C-alpha positions in Angstrom: -10.4 -13.7 -16.9 -9.1 -16.9 -15.3 -8.3 -17.1 -11.7 -7.4 -19.6 -9.0 -9.6 -19.5 -5.8 -7.8 -20.3 -2.6 -10.2 -19.3 0.2 -13.8 -20.3 1.2 -14.5 -16.9 2.7 -16.6 -14.7 0.5 -15.3 -11.2 0.8 -12.1 -9.2 0.3 -12.0 -5.6 1.6 -10.0 -2.6 0.5 -9.6 0.1 3.2 -8.4 3.6 2.1 -7.0 5.2 5.3 -7.0 9.0 5.3 -6.2 11.6 7.9 -9.7 13.2 7.8 -11.7 10.6 6.0 -11.5 7.0 4.9 -13.3 4.7 2.4 -14.0 1.0 2.3 -14.8 -1.1 -0.8 -15.4 -4.9 -0.9 -15.7 -7.6 -3.5 -17.9 -10.6 -3.0 -16.9 -13.8 -4.6 -14.6 -12.0 -7.1 -17.2 -9.5 -8.4 -16.7 -5.8 -9.1 -16.0 -4.0 -5.8 -18.7 -2.0 -4.1 -18.0 1.0 -1.9 -19.6 1.5 1.4 -21.8 4.6 1.6 -23.8 6.3 4.4 -26.6 8.8 4.1 -25.4 12.4 4.2 -26.4 14.3 7.3 -29.5 16.3 6.7 -29.8 15.2 3.1 -30.9 12.3 0.9 -27.6 11.8 -0.9 -24.9 9.2 0.0 -21.4 9.9 1.3 -18.6 7.5 0.5 -16.3 9.1 3.0 -16.3 8.0 6.7 -14.7 10.6 8.9 -11.5 9.3 10.5 -12.7 10.2 14.0 -13.8 8.5 17.2 -15.8 9.7 20.1 -15.7 8.4 23.6 -18.8 8.6 25.8 -18.0 10.7 28.9 -16.9 8.5 31.8 -17.5 5.2 30.0 -15.6 2.8 27.7 -18.1 3.3 24.9 -16.9 4.4 21.5 -18.4 5.5 18.2 -16.8 6.3 14.8 -17.4 8.4 11.7 -20.5 10.5 11.3 -22.1 9.2 14.5 -18.9 10.1 16.5 -19.1 13.7 15.1 -22.8 14.0 15.8 -22.6 12.7 19.4 -19.7 15.0 20.1 -21.5 18.0 18.6 -24.4 17.3 21.0 -22.1 17.2 24.0 -22.4 13.5 24.4 -18.7 12.5 24.3 -15.1 13.5 23.6 -14.2 13.8 19.9 -10.8 12.2 18.8 -9.3 13.5 15.6 -5.8 13.1 14.0 -5.7 9.4 14.8 -3.7 8.5 11.7 -1.1 11.2 12.0 -0.7 10.5 15.7 -0.2 6.8 15.0 2.4 7.6 12.3 4.3 9.8 14.7 3.9 7.5 17.6 2.3 10.3 19.6 0.0 9.2 22.5 -3.5 10.7 22.4 -4.8 12.2 25.6 -8.5 11.6 26.3 -10.2 12.6 29.6 -6.8 12.7 31.3 -5.7 9.3 30.1 -3.1 8.5 27.4 -4.1 6.0 24.7 -1.9 4.2 22.2 -2.8 5.8 18.8 -2.3 2.5 17.0 -4.9 0.8 19.3 -7.3 3.7 18.6 -6.7 3.3 14.9 -7.4 -0.4 15.1 -10.6 0.4 17.1 -11.7 2.8 14.4 -11.1 0.1 11.7 -13.1 -2.4 13.7 -16.0 0.1 14.2 -16.1 0.9 10.5 -16.2 -2.8 9.6 -19.0 -3.2 12.1 -21.0 -0.5 10.3 -21.1 -2.7 7.2 -21.4 -6.0 9.0 -25.1 -6.4 7.9 -23.8 -6.6 4.3 -20.3 -7.9 4.8 -20.0 -10.0 8.0 -16.5 -9.5 9.5 -16.2 -13.2 10.0 -16.6 -13.7 6.2 -13.7 -11.3 5.3 -10.8 -13.3 3.8 -8.4 -10.5 3.0 -8.2 -7.0 4.3 -5.8 -4.6 2.5 -5.1 -1.0 3.6 -4.0 1.6 1.1 -2.5 5.0 2.0 -1.1 7.9 0.1 2.4 6.9 0.9 4.2 4.0 2.6 7.4 4.7 4.4 9.1 3.0 7.4 6.9 4.9 9.9 3.8 3.7 8.1 5.1 0.1 8.0 5.8 0.1 11.7 2.4 1.8 12.5 0.5 -0.7 10.4 2.4 -3.6 12.0 1.4 -2.3 15.4 -2.2 -1.7 14.4 -2.3 -5.3 13.0 -1.6 -6.6 16.5 -4.5 -4.7 18.0 -7.1 -5.6 15.3 -7.7 -9.2 16.5 -9.4 -10.2 13.3 -9.5 -13.8 11.9 -8.3 -13.2 8.4 -6.5 -15.3 5.7 -4.3 -12.2 5.0 -3.8 -8.6 6.0 -1.7 -6.4 3.7 -1.0 -2.7 2.9 0.2 -0.7 -0.1 0.3 2.8 -1.4 -2.2 4.6 -3.6 0.0 4.2 -6.7 -0.2 0.4 -6.3 -4.0 0.5 -5.8 -4.3 2.6 -9.0 -2.3 -0.1 -10.9 -4.5 -2.9 -9.6 -7.6 -1.0 -10.4 -6.4 -0.6 -14.0 -5.3 -4.2 -14.2 -8.8 -5.4 -13.6 -10.5 -3.1 -16.1 -11.0 -3.6 -19.8 -7.6 -3.6 -21.6 -8.9 -0.8 -23.9 -8.5 1.7 -21.1 -4.7 1.2 -21.1 -3.9 0.5 -24.8 -1.7 3.6 -24.3 -0.8 5.4 -21.1 -3.3 6.4 -18.4 -3.5 9.7 -16.6 -4.8 10.3 -13.0 -5.5 13.8 -11.8 -6.1 14.1 -8.0 -7.2 17.4 -6.5 -8.9 18.2 -3.2 -9.6 21.8 -4.3 -7.1 23.3 -1.9 -3.5 22.1 -2.3 -1.5 21.5 -5.4 -3.0 19.0 -7.9 -1.3 15.6 -8.1 -0.7 13.9 -11.5 0.2 10.3 -12.0 0.9 8.9 -15.5 0.8 5.1 -15.6 3.1 4.2 -18.5 2.7 0.9 -20.4 5.6 -0.5 -22.3 3.9 -3.1 -24.4 7.1 -3.9 -26.3 8.2 -6.4 -23.6 6.8 -9.7 -22.5 5.4 -9.3 -19.9 4.5 -5.6 -20.5 6.4 -3.3 -18.0 4.3 -0.7 -16.3 5.7 2.2 -14.3 4.4 5.5 -12.9 5.5 9.1 -13.5 4.4 11.5 -10.9 4.1 15.3 -11.0 2.4 18.2 -9.2 0.6 21.2 -10.6 1.0 24.0 -7.9 -0.9 26.4 -10.2 -4.0 24.4 -9.4 -4.4 25.4 -5.7 -7.0 27.5 -4.0 -4.3 30.1 -3.3 -3.1 30.3 -6.9 -6.2 29.8 -8.9 -9.5 31.8 -8.6 -12.6 29.8 -9.4 -13.2 31.6 -12.7 -9.6 30.7 -13.8 -9.7 27.0 -13.0 -10.9 25.8 -16.4 -8.2 27.7 -18.2 -5.4 26.7 -15.8 -6.5 23.1 -15.9 -6.6 23.1 -19.7 -2.9 24.1 -19.8 -2.1 21.3 -17.4 -4.0 18.8 -19.6 -2.2 19.9 -22.7 1.1 19.3 -20.9 0.2 16.1 -19.2 -2.0 14.5 -21.8 -0.5 15.1 -25.3 -2.8 13.9 -28.1 -2.2 10.3 -29.1 -0.4 9.3 -25.9 -3.2 8.8 -23.3 -6.0 6.2 -23.6 -8.0 7.3 -20.5 -8.1 9.9 -17.8 -9.3 9.6 -14.2 -10.3 12.7 -12.3 -10.7 12.1 -8.5 -11.1 14.4 -5.5 -13.6 17.0 -4.3 -11.8 19.7 -6.4 -13.5 18.4 -9.5 -17.0 19.0 -8.2 -19.2 21.9 -9.2 -19.1 21.3 -12.9 -16.4 24.0 -13.6 -14.6 22.0 -16.3 -15.6 23.2 -19.8 -12.8 23.6 -22.3 -10.5 21.3 -20.3 -13.0 18.5 -20.3 -13.6 18.9 -24.0 -9.8 18.6 -24.6 -9.5 15.5 -22.4 -12.5 13.8 -24.0 -11.2 14.0 -27.5 -10.3 10.4 -28.4 -10.0 9.5 -24.7 -12.3 8.1 -22.1 -12.6 10.3 -19.0 -13.9 9.1 -15.6 -14.9 11.2 -12.6 -15.2 9.7 -9.2 -13.9 9.6 -5.6 -13.5 5.9 -4.7 -10.7 4.7 -7.0 -8.2 3.9 -4.3 -10.5 1.9 -2.1 -11.7 0.0 -5.2 -8.2 -0.5 -6.3 -7.3 -1.8 -2.9 -10.2 -4.3 -3.0 -8.9 -5.5 -6.4 -5.4 -5.8 -4.9 -6.8 -7.9 -2.0 -8.5 -10.1 -4.5 -5.4 -10.5 -6.6 -3.4 -11.5 -3.5 -5.9 -14.1 -2.6 -6.9 -15.4 -6.1 -4.2 -15.3 -8.7 -5.5 -14.2 -12.1 -4.0 -14.9 -15.4 -3.9 -11.1 -16.3 -1.3 -10.7 -13.6 1.2 -12.7 -15.7 0.8 -10.3 -18.6 2.1 -7.2 -16.8 5.1 -6.3 -14.6 4.6 -3.3 -12.3 7.6 -1.2 -11.2 6.1 1.3 -8.8 8.0 3.7 -6.6 7.9 1.2 -3.7 8.8 -1.8 -5.9 12.2 -3.5 -5.9 14.1 -2.8 -9.2 16.4 -5.8 -8.9 16.3 -9.5 -7.9 17.9 -10.2 -4.5 19.5 -13.6 -3.9 22.3 -15.4 -2.0 25.1 -17.7 -2.9 24.8 -20.9 -0.9 26.6 -24.3 -0.9 24.4 -27.2 -1.9 25.5 -30.8 -2.6 29.1 -29.6 -2.7 28.5 -26.8 -5.3 27.6 -23.2 -5.1 24.1 -22.3 -6.1 21.8 -19.2 -6.3 19.0 -19.0 -3.7 16.3 -16.5 -4.7 15.2 -14.2 -1.8 13.0 -11.6 -3.5 12.1 -10.7 -7.1 12.1 -7.3 -8.7 8.6 -5.8 -8.7 7.8 -6.8 -5.1 7.1 -4.1 -2.6 10.0 -3.3 -0.3 7.8 -3.3 2.8 6.7 -6.9 2.1 10.2 -8.2 2.6 10.4 -10.2 5.8 12.7 -13.2 5.3 14.6 -15.5 7.6 16.5 -18.7 7.1 19.1 -20.8 8.9 22.3 -22.1 7.2 25.1 -24.5 8.1 28.5 -22.8 7.6 30.9 -25.3 6.0 33.9 -23.1 6.1 34.9 -19.4 6.1 33.0 -16.5 7.6 31.4 -14.7 4.6 27.8 -14.4 3.3 27.3 -13.4 -0.3 24.4 -11.5 -1.7 23.6 -11.2 -5.4 21.8 -8.1 -6.8 20.5 -8.4 -10.4 19.1 -5.2 -11.8 16.0 -5.6 -13.9 16.5 -2.3 -15.7 20.0 -3.0 -16.9 23.5 -2.7 -15.3 26.0 -5.1 -13.9 25.1 -7.9 -11.5 26.6 -7.2 -8.0 28.1 -9.7 -5.6 28.2 -8.1 -2.1 30.0 -9.7 0.8 29.2 -9.6 4.5 32.0 -10.7 6.7 31.1 -12.3 10.0 34.1 -11.3 12.1 34.8 -13.6 15.1 32.4 -16.4 13.9 33.5 -19.6 15.7 35.2 -22.2 13.4 33.6 -25.3 14.7 34.5 -28.8 13.5 32.1 -31.2 11.7 29.9 -28.5 10.2 28.4 -27.6 13.5 28.3 -23.8 12.9 24.8 -22.7 12.2 23.7 -19.1 11.5 20.3 -17.4 11.2 20.0 -14.8 8.4 17.2 -12.2 8.7 16.4 -9.7 6.0 14.2 -6.6 5.9 14.3 -3.3 4.2 14.4 0.2 5.6 13.2 1.7 2.3 13.1 0.7 -1.4 16.9 1.2 -1.7 18.2 -0.2 1.5 18.5 -3.9 2.5 19.0 -4.6 6.2 20.8 -7.9 7.1 21.0 -9.4 10.5 22.9 -12.5 11.2 23.1 -14.5 14.4 25.3 -17.4 15.5 22.8 -19.9 16.9 25.1 -22.9 17.5 24.1 -26.5 16.8 21.7 -27.6 19.5 23.3 -29.6 22.4 26.4 -30.3 20.3 27.6 -26.6 20.1 26.0 -23.7 22.0 25.6 -20.4 20.2 28.2 -17.8 20.9 25.6 -15.0 21.2 27.4 -13.1 18.5 25.4 -11.1 15.9 26.2 -8.9 12.9 24.3 -6.2 11.1 25.0 -4.6 7.7 23.1 -2.5 5.2 23.4 -2.8 1.4 22.2 -0.3 -1.2 19.8 -2.1 -3.6 
């Protein structure tokens, strides 16, 4: 697999952030990612999950994370801090020993402490790219991660985030192509709530091949609905529905719910002419692969085009005047994540008060030319009207446009006027 190296730092890190537990995987010099593991309490086994908790030593600014935080708190040697992620998502301050703390700063502290745990193997100063993955990315998550980034104070070449679906895609992209000759099924079950199903669909009839995900849930596979002795039979019915013969190349089973070796007939069905994998670190490994692909472009990326739930389904551009003629200026391409769109440019207004945006659907449909009218924009002589256009997205379907009149230096002061408009993508 050919790739282009762009950084001298050795490591990229994928960090799967969860409410109760997190995982971290890293890749050294482009190798297969490795997942950080700690010894289980009171046992000889290893645990890939790091509890998403902190503890603060009573009366002192001394903090611990993960297992050590839980152990110290259980021995009465500190205040345990849970629900850090949900508090940060909701913007809810955390009260510790009578003092309120910014939840994003505590989440950043947790991340730094976790990275310190593995510093003997992966020195923090040698991390090039850090990529966070979460179950879902919405506007609250984007704002939270942006705030947390400000508290991290890490010297990185890049810091990114994505959802689990995108991490799953990157994981598959970096595996042997035989695993996705046809579609791929992911079953995720924690043993309590409804099972989650993701079918990664591959349309190899296009160049590049288009990949998209179909998601579903199986509420019948929950602790409330399914007794232990009925699990195998219930899961078998789900497998027959979700993985018809001849349509699925491989199956990935992740989550604590698949422990205890209860699968018999269901596993036999899945294993017939398919490859089946059981594990719990797919998302952190996928995030590490994503981090590597963002740093070092690989030729395999050009062979597939991913349209995930958080990916733009159309190209976004503007009509601008250049050398006396109208031309198309690309802003963002279909397939890019909506939360990665942060774009700003300045333009000279030759005449008129309109800004034109062009939306070109990748999946078919008419090209749209949408107009934003800048009411009250001063009509200055000699092409001395300058505007700043800033673009962001509220979600995968909503483009937010902010335009300011910034004037023309000492020749023409800005009016202070600004305009905002939203467009459906």
